[in-house]
matplotlib code that plots the C-alpha trace (Angstrom):
import matplotlib.pyplot as plt

x = [0.0, 1.3, 1.2, 0.0, 1.5, -0.4, 1.3, 1.2, 3.5, 5.7, 6.3, 7.0, 9.5, 11.1, 11.3, 13.0, 15.5, 16.4, 16.8, 19.0, 21.1, 21.3, 22.4, 25.2, 26.5, 26.7, 28.4, 30.9, 31.7, 32.3, 34.3, 36.7, 36.9, 37.6, 38.2, 34.8, 33.2, 34.8, 33.7, 30.1, 30.0, 30.5, 27.9, 24.3, 24.0, 24.8, 25.4, 22.8, 22.8, 20.2, 20.4, 17.2, 16.2, 14.1, 14.0, 17.2, 19.3, 16.7, 14.9, 12.6, 10.9, 8.4, 7.5, 8.2, 11.0, 12.6, 14.6, 17.4, 18.2, 21.1, 21.2, 24.1, 24.4, 20.9, 19.3, 15.5, 13.8, 10.5, 8.9, 6.2, 7.0, 5.5, 7.3, 7.8, 8.6, 8.4, 11.1, 12.1, 13.1, 16.9, 17.4, 19.5, 17.1, 20.0, 20.6, 21.8, 25.3, 24.9, 26.1, 24.2, 26.6, 28.8, 28.1, 24.6, 26.2, 24.4, 26.2, 25.8, 22.7, 20.2, 17.6, 14.1, 11.7, 8.1, 6.2, 2.5, 0.8, -2.7, -3.0, -0.1, 3.0, 6.3, 9.8, 12.7, 16.0, 19.3, 21.8, 24.6, 27.3, 26.7, 25.5, 22.7, 19.0, 16.8, 13.3, 12.8, 10.4, 8.4, 8.5, 6.7, 4.5, 4.6, 2.8, 2.1, 2.4, 4.3, 4.2, 7.7, 6.6, 8.9, 11.9, 15.3, 18.4, 22.0, 25.0, 28.0, 30.7, 33.2, 31.4, 30.9, 32.1, 29.5]
y = [-0.1, 3.4, 6.2, 9.5, 12.4, 15.7, 19.1, 19.8, 16.6, 17.2, 20.8, 19.6, 17.1, 19.8, 22.3, 19.6, 18.7, 22.3, 22.5, 19.5, 21.0, 24.3, 22.7, 20.5, 23.7, 25.7, 22.8, 22.5, 26.1, 26.1, 22.9, 24.7, 27.6, 26.1, 29.4, 30.6, 27.9, 28.7, 32.3, 31.3, 28.9, 32.3, 34.3, 34.9, 31.5, 29.0, 28.7, 28.8, 29.1, 29.8, 31.2, 31.0, 33.0, 30.9, 30.2, 28.2, 31.6, 34.0, 34.4, 36.6, 34.0, 31.4, 29.6, 30.1, 31.5, 34.3, 33.0, 34.6, 32.6, 33.7, 32.6, 33.8, 37.7, 38.3, 37.6, 36.7, 37.1, 35.9, 34.0, 34.0, 33.8, 34.2, 36.4, 35.1, 38.4, 42.1, 43.2, 46.8, 49.1, 48.8, 45.4, 42.8, 40.0, 37.4, 37.1, 33.8, 34.1, 33.4, 36.3, 37.3, 35.7, 37.9, 36.3, 38.0, 41.6, 44.3, 46.7, 50.3, 51.0, 49.3, 46.8, 47.0, 44.0, 45.0, 42.7, 42.7, 41.7, 42.8, 44.7, 46.9, 47.3, 47.0, 47.3, 44.7, 45.7, 44.5, 47.4, 47.5, 49.2, 46.4, 43.5, 42.9, 42.4, 44.9, 46.2, 49.8, 52.4, 50.9, 47.6, 44.6, 43.2, 39.6, 36.8, 38.2, 36.4, 38.3, 37.9, 38.8, 40.3, 38.9, 41.0, 40.8, 42.7, 42.2, 41.3, 43.3, 43.1, 42.1, 39.2, 37.5, 34.1, 31.5]
z = [0.0, -0.9, 1.7, 0.4, 1.8, 2.1, 1.2, 4.9, 5.7, 2.8, 4.0, 7.5, 6.2, 3.8, 6.8, 9.1, 6.3, 5.9, 9.7, 9.8, 7.0, 8.7, 12.0, 10.3, 8.6, 11.8, 13.6, 10.6, 11.0, 14.7, 14.4, 12.0, 14.5, 18.2, 19.6, 18.5, 20.1, 23.4, 23.0, 22.2, 25.2, 27.5, 25.6, 25.3, 23.4, 25.9, 29.9, 32.6, 36.3, 39.1, 42.5, 44.8, 47.8, 50.1, 53.9, 53.6, 53.1, 54.5, 57.7, 56.3, 54.1, 55.4, 52.2, 48.5, 46.9, 44.7, 41.7, 39.8, 36.4, 34.4, 30.8, 28.9, 30.1, 30.9, 34.4, 34.8, 38.3, 39.3, 42.3, 45.0, 48.7, 52.1, 54.7, 58.0, 59.7, 58.8, 56.3, 56.9, 54.1, 53.4, 55.1, 53.2, 52.6, 52.7, 56.3, 56.8, 55.8, 52.1, 49.9, 46.7, 43.9, 42.1, 38.7, 39.2, 40.0, 37.9, 35.6, 36.8, 38.7, 41.0, 39.7, 40.9, 41.0, 41.6, 43.8, 44.8, 47.9, 49.1, 46.0, 46.9, 44.9, 46.5, 45.2, 46.1, 44.4, 43.9, 45.1, 42.6, 45.1, 47.7, 45.6, 48.2, 47.8, 49.7, 50.1, 49.0, 50.6, 53.3, 55.3, 54.1, 56.9, 58.5, 56.8, 53.4, 50.3, 47.5, 43.9, 42.0, 38.8, 36.0, 35.5, 33.9, 33.7, 32.0, 34.3, 34.6, 31.9, 34.7, 35.5, 32.1, 33.1, 34.3]

ax = plt.figure().add_subplot(projection="3d")
ax.plot(x, y, z, "-o")
ax.set_aspect("equal")
plt.show()
């Protein structure tokens, strides 16, 4: 029995063949330039690392977490957490002896991450000068669930290596 292929099926197979050909050409190009492959390994194209703030490294967190995921030179921030005690403005959230990693350091200014609780907005920020995570403006009350709106920033050029 002969299998009849639709135009859609033929289109999918042709597209996959084109992709396979393109990938093999890129792979050949990279193999011809080993230094370029090393450079790409430290760039936006490859490399990922994650740092999580939770009750393990912050006495201010009861449940949940705030996640910083670095992919290449960009850091993505998100999370949901519940406070275990009031977080005063200007206090470093990481208070259990764990420092905020250097590979997440911001370039030249503080980075704000908007959080929401009880229909109120609150900024948590990465302070550039001290490389610490702090609360901005007013205190965050105890036993509040906060949602960290997704944000992103570029790392400092001095901390390119993952």
